[in-house]
Structures are given as structure tokens and as C-alpha cells.
C-alpha positions in Angstrom: 8.5 -7.1 42.6 12.4 -5.9 42.2 15.3 -8.1 40.8 18.7 -7.3 40.6 21.7 -9.8 39.8 25.1 -8.7 40.9 28.4 -8.9 40.2 27.7 -9.4 35.7 30.4 -7.0 35.0 32.8 -8.9 37.1 32.0 -12.5 34.9 32.2 -10.5 31.8 35.6 -9.7 32.9 36.5 -13.0 33.9 35.3 -14.3 30.5 37.3 -11.6 28.7 40.4 -12.2 31.3 39.5 -16.1 29.9 39.7 -15.0 26.9 43.0 -13.3 26.4 44.8 -16.6 28.4 43.3 -19.4 27.3 45.0 -19.5 24.2 48.1 -19.3 25.2 47.6 -21.9 28.1 46.1 -24.5 25.5 49.2 -23.7 23.2 51.5 -24.8 26.0 50.1 -28.0 27.4 49.4 -29.3 23.0 53.3 -28.2 23.2 54.0 -30.4 26.0 51.6 -32.8 25.0 53.9 -33.4 21.6 57.0 -33.6 23.6 55.5 -36.4 25.2 55.0 -37.7 21.8 58.6 -37.5 20.4 60.2 -38.6 23.0 58.0 -42.4 23.3 58.6 -42.3 19.5 62.1 -41.6 19.7 62.3 -44.6 22.6 60.7 -47.4 19.7 61.8 -45.5 16.5 64.1 -48.3 14.6 68.2 -47.0 14.8 71.0 -47.7 12.2 72.0 -44.3 11.6 70.0 -42.8 13.8 69.5 -40.2 11.4 65.2 -40.9 11.4 65.1 -40.5 15.6 67.1 -37.0 15.2 64.5 -36.3 12.7 62.1 -36.0 15.4 60.2 -33.1 16.0 56.2 -31.8 17.2 55.0 -28.4 15.8 52.2 -26.2 16.9 49.5 -24.1 15.1 47.2 -21.6 16.1 44.7 -20.6 14.2 42.9 -17.5 14.7 43.3 -17.2 18.3 40.9 -20.6 18.9 42.0 -23.4 17.1 45.4 -24.8 18.4 46.9 -27.9 16.4 49.7 -30.4 17.3 51.4 -32.4 15.5 54.8 -35.2 15.6 56.4 -36.8 13.2 59.7 -36.9 10.2 59.8 -35.5 7.3 62.7 -38.2 6.3 61.6 -40.4 3.2 62.4 -43.7 4.5 59.9 -43.7 7.6 56.6 -44.9 6.7 58.3 -47.8 5.2 59.8 -48.6 8.7 56.2 -48.2 9.9 53.7 -49.4 7.2 56.4 -52.0 5.3 57.8 -51.0 1.9 56.3 -52.4 -2.0 59.0 -53.9 -4.3 61.0 -51.0 -6.3 63.6 -50.2 -8.0 66.2 -47.9 -6.3 68.4 -46.2 -9.3 72.0 -44.3 -8.5 71.1 -40.8 -8.4 73.9 -38.4 -7.6 76.7 -41.1 -7.7 77.3 -43.2 -10.5 76.4 -46.4 -8.2 74.5 -47.6 -5.1 76.9 -49.0 -2.6 76.7 -51.9 0.0 77.9 -54.6 2.3 76.6 -57.5 1.4 75.4 -60.2 4.3 79.0 -62.2 3.3 81.0 -59.0 4.1 81.4 -58.3 0.6 81.6 -54.8 -0.9 78.7 -54.0 -3.5 78.5 -52.0 -6.3 74.8 -51.7 -8.5 73.6 -49.0 -11.1 70.2 -49.9 -9.7 68.7 -52.6 -7.7 65.2 -54.4 -7.8 64.0 -54.1 -4.2 61.5 -57.0 -2.9 59.6 -55.0 -0.5 59.2 -55.3 3.4 56.3 -56.3 4.7 55.5 -55.6 8.4 57.2 -58.0 11.0 59.6 -59.7 8.0 63.2 -59.5 7.9 64.4 -56.4 6.3 66.2 -56.7 2.8 69.2 -55.7 2.4 69.4 -52.6 2.1 67.3 -52.2 5.2 70.4 -54.1 7.4 71.1 -52.1 10.5 75.4 -51.0 10.5 75.8 -54.1 12.3 75.2 -56.4 9.9 72.4 -58.4 11.4 68.7 -58.7 10.0 65.9 -56.7 12.0 62.5 -57.0 12.1 60.1 -54.0 10.4 57.8 -53.2 13.3 55.3 -50.4 13.4 56.7 -47.4 16.4 54.9 -44.5 15.9 51.2 -45.2 16.4 52.4 -47.9 19.3 54.3 -44.7 20.7 51.1 -43.3 20.9 49.3 -46.0 22.0 51.9 -45.7 25.1 50.9 -41.9 25.6 47.8 -41.2 24.7 46.5 -41.2 28.5 49.5 -38.8 29.2 48.7 -36.7 26.5 45.0 -37.0 27.8 46.0 -35.7 31.2 48.1 -32.9 30.1 45.7 -31.5 27.4 42.5 -31.9 30.0 45.1 -30.5 32.9 45.0 -27.1 30.6 40.6 -27.0 30.9 40.5 -28.1 34.9 43.8 -25.0 35.3 41.6 -22.7 33.8 39.0 -23.6 35.9 40.2 -23.6 38.8 41.8 -19.9 37.8 38.1 -18.5 37.5 36.9 -20.4 40.4 39.5 -18.5 42.4 38.3 -15.1 41.1 35.4 -15.8 42.1 36.1 -16.8 45.2 38.0 -13.4 46.2 35.4 -11.4 45.2 
């Protein structure tokens, strides 16, 4: 009995082509997923001066052509406090001789240091955290809800890369 397997060489070439194309395709999709998440975070981000919203960004890293990592976030030091609240702490003037803020009564205030009472999530913010309008806002999570709002879209975007890759392979196989 003679047995012959055909198409092994073509299949091996397809695997090599997939190995060449897949990392860039998945990198593009992870990048797109990062943009989707950043857009959602910007919609939910608390805004006073827009510094936090403008700082939101994402990055994509490729490790050894087989591990693609995406991350979204900010480098603004007070971002965790807007998401998770803050413990009571002391704020001291560093580069200036005094801290300055406009009080709830409209008066200008100066101090070398202040005792910040902390902010619990869902409570009215402390004077330092008041928006420029002078109206108190609640400290509410916004990063995690942003992810929850778009996780299905992100999943579909990433799954689409696998579907596209498999479709390309199937299309090549069908042309032979």
C-alpha cells in the first residue's frame, strides 16, 4: 500500500507566512483596542483643567515577536485619587513659598501647608479638588467603568485579528 500526502510544502509555506504576518496584524489590533479604551476613559474622566484627560494615552509593546502587550493610562500623579479616593494627608508648598486656592466663599487663601481630609469614593470632594467653577463634584471611578463599557468592543477587535488571519490562510488554501 502506497500513501502519498500532498500539500505539505504549501502548508509549511503558509505557516511561515502566518508567522511573518501575525505579529504586525495583532499589534495593529492591540493598538486599536488601546485607542478604543482611551476614548472611553476620556468620556468618563473628571475634568477641571483638562490635564488628566489630555494625559490619557496607550502603548503597545512587542516582546520576542510572540507576546504583544497593550496598556492604557496616565502619568498624572493625582489620577489614582480620582479613581480610588485618597487618605487624609498633608500638602506642603514645594516650589513656592505658599499654597494658594480660592475658598468656597470666594476669598483667596494662602498657607505653607494644609491638612487634606482625604476623599472617599462617592463623597463630595475636598476644597483642593473643587473644579474651577467652584461647584463640588463627587469622586467617582471612571477608568474601570470605561473598560467595562468597551470590553466587548475590545474583545471583538482582538478576535477580529484571529478571524482575519484564519481567513487569509483559508483563502490561500482555496486558491491552490
